[in-house]
C-alpha positions in Angstrom: 69.7 159.2 136.1 72.3 156.7 137.1 73.4 154.4 134.4 74.0 150.8 135.3 76.9 149.1 133.6 76.6 145.3 133.2 79.7 143.4 132.4 79.5 139.8 131.2 82.5 137.8 132.2 83.5 135.6 129.3 85.2 132.5 130.5 87.5 131.0 128.0 88.5 127.4 128.4 92.2 126.9 127.9 93.8 123.5 127.5 97.5 122.6 127.8 99.2 120.8 125.0 102.7 119.4 124.4 104.1 121.1 121.3 106.5 119.2 119.1 107.9 119.3 115.6 107.9 116.9 112.7 110.2 118.4 110.1 109.5 122.1 110.0 105.8 121.7 111.1 104.4 122.3 114.6 102.0 119.9 116.2 100.4 119.6 119.6 98.8 116.8 121.7 96.5 117.4 124.6 98.7 117.0 127.7 96.1 114.8 129.5 96.6 112.1 126.9 100.3 111.9 127.4 101.7 109.2 129.7 105.4 110.1 129.3 108.0 111.4 126.9 111.2 109.3 126.5 114.5 109.3 124.7 114.6 107.1 121.7 115.1 103.5 122.8 115.8 100.5 120.7 112.7 99.8 118.6 112.1 96.1 117.8 110.6 95.7 114.3 107.4 93.7 113.8 107.3 91.7 110.5 104.0 92.1 108.7 102.9 95.2 110.6 101.5 98.2 108.7 104.2 100.5 107.3 103.5 103.3 109.7 104.2 101.1 112.7 107.9 101.2 113.4 107.8 98.3 115.9 107.5 97.9 119.6 109.3 99.1 122.7 109.4 97.7 126.2 108.6 100.3 128.8 108.0 99.8 132.5 106.9 96.2 132.0 104.7 96.8 129.1 105.1 96.2 125.3 104.1 99.4 123.5 103.6 99.8 119.7 105.5 102.7 118.2 104.2 104.5 115.1 105.6 107.1 112.7 103.4 110.2 112.0 105.8 110.9 109.2 104.9 107.7 107.5 101.2 108.2 108.2 101.4 111.6 106.5 103.3 110.3 103.5 106.4 112.3 104.4 110.0 111.2 104.1 111.0 108.5 106.5 112.1 109.3 110.1 115.6 110.4 110.7 116.7 109.7 114.2 118.7 112.4 116.0 119.6 113.4 119.5 116.4 115.4 119.6 114.1 112.5 118.5 111.7 111.5 121.2 108.8 109.1 121.7 105.7 110.6 123.1 103.7 107.8 124.8 100.0 108.5 124.8 97.1 106.7 126.4 94.3 106.1 124.0 91.9 104.1 126.2 92.2 102.5 129.5 95.4 100.4 129.5 96.0 101.1 125.8 99.1 103.0 125.0 101.0 103.8 121.8 104.3 105.6 121.2 104.6 108.4 118.6 107.9 109.3 117.1 108.5 113.1 117.0 111.5 115.0 115.8 111.7 117.4 118.7 109.5 118.2 121.8 109.2 122.0 122.1 107.2 123.1 125.1 103.9 123.1 127.0 101.5 125.5 125.4 98.1 126.8 126.5 95.5 127.2 123.8 92.0 128.6 124.3 89.2 126.5 122.7 88.1 129.4 120.5 91.7 129.7 119.1 91.5 126.3 117.6 90.0 126.4 114.1 88.7 123.6 111.9 91.4 122.2 109.6 91.4 123.0 106.0 89.5 120.9 103.4 92.7 120.9 101.4 94.3 118.4 103.8 93.5 115.5 101.6 94.6 112.1 102.9 95.7 113.3 106.4 92.7 115.2 107.6 91.9 112.4 110.0 95.2 113.1 111.8 94.5 116.7 112.6 91.5 117.8 114.6 92.1 121.5 114.2 94.7 124.2 113.9 95.6 126.6 116.7 97.6 129.9 116.4 99.9 130.7 119.3 102.3 133.7 119.2 102.0 133.9 115.4 102.8 130.2 114.9 100.3 127.6 113.6 100.0 124.2 115.4 98.2 121.2 114.0 96.3 119.6 116.9 96.8 115.8 116.6 93.6 113.7 116.6 94.4 110.7 118.8 91.0 109.2 118.0 92.4 107.8 114.7 94.7 105.5 116.7 92.1 103.9 118.9 
């Protein structure tokens, strides 16, 4: 009797992310949310703004607020170097914000099933991280842009 082999194709959904560092930690943002990545320009301070907002920049005719993930996570203050970049993300239609990062690494692909729920031990900053992905033995915290909207 002939045996019939049936193979189920499992399609895994992979998304592309921009990987970056803050301190020694790896983070990633969905590439479709990113408008541009720029060298660190002059940031104009905004008196009375919340501490995690560093100020504003003027980019392509628009005023864009710039925030510090370091400050939001309660880490030491930003140290600006030649590697420091601003990742400008689009939150909603015509709403953009710049995020200061220490270093932009690469574009990475992560399958949905490789992203795990973040730990319950992330007290105070769990709203910043939507999950954790493991790529080539490295852990990446996936930034939740919903908290900025």
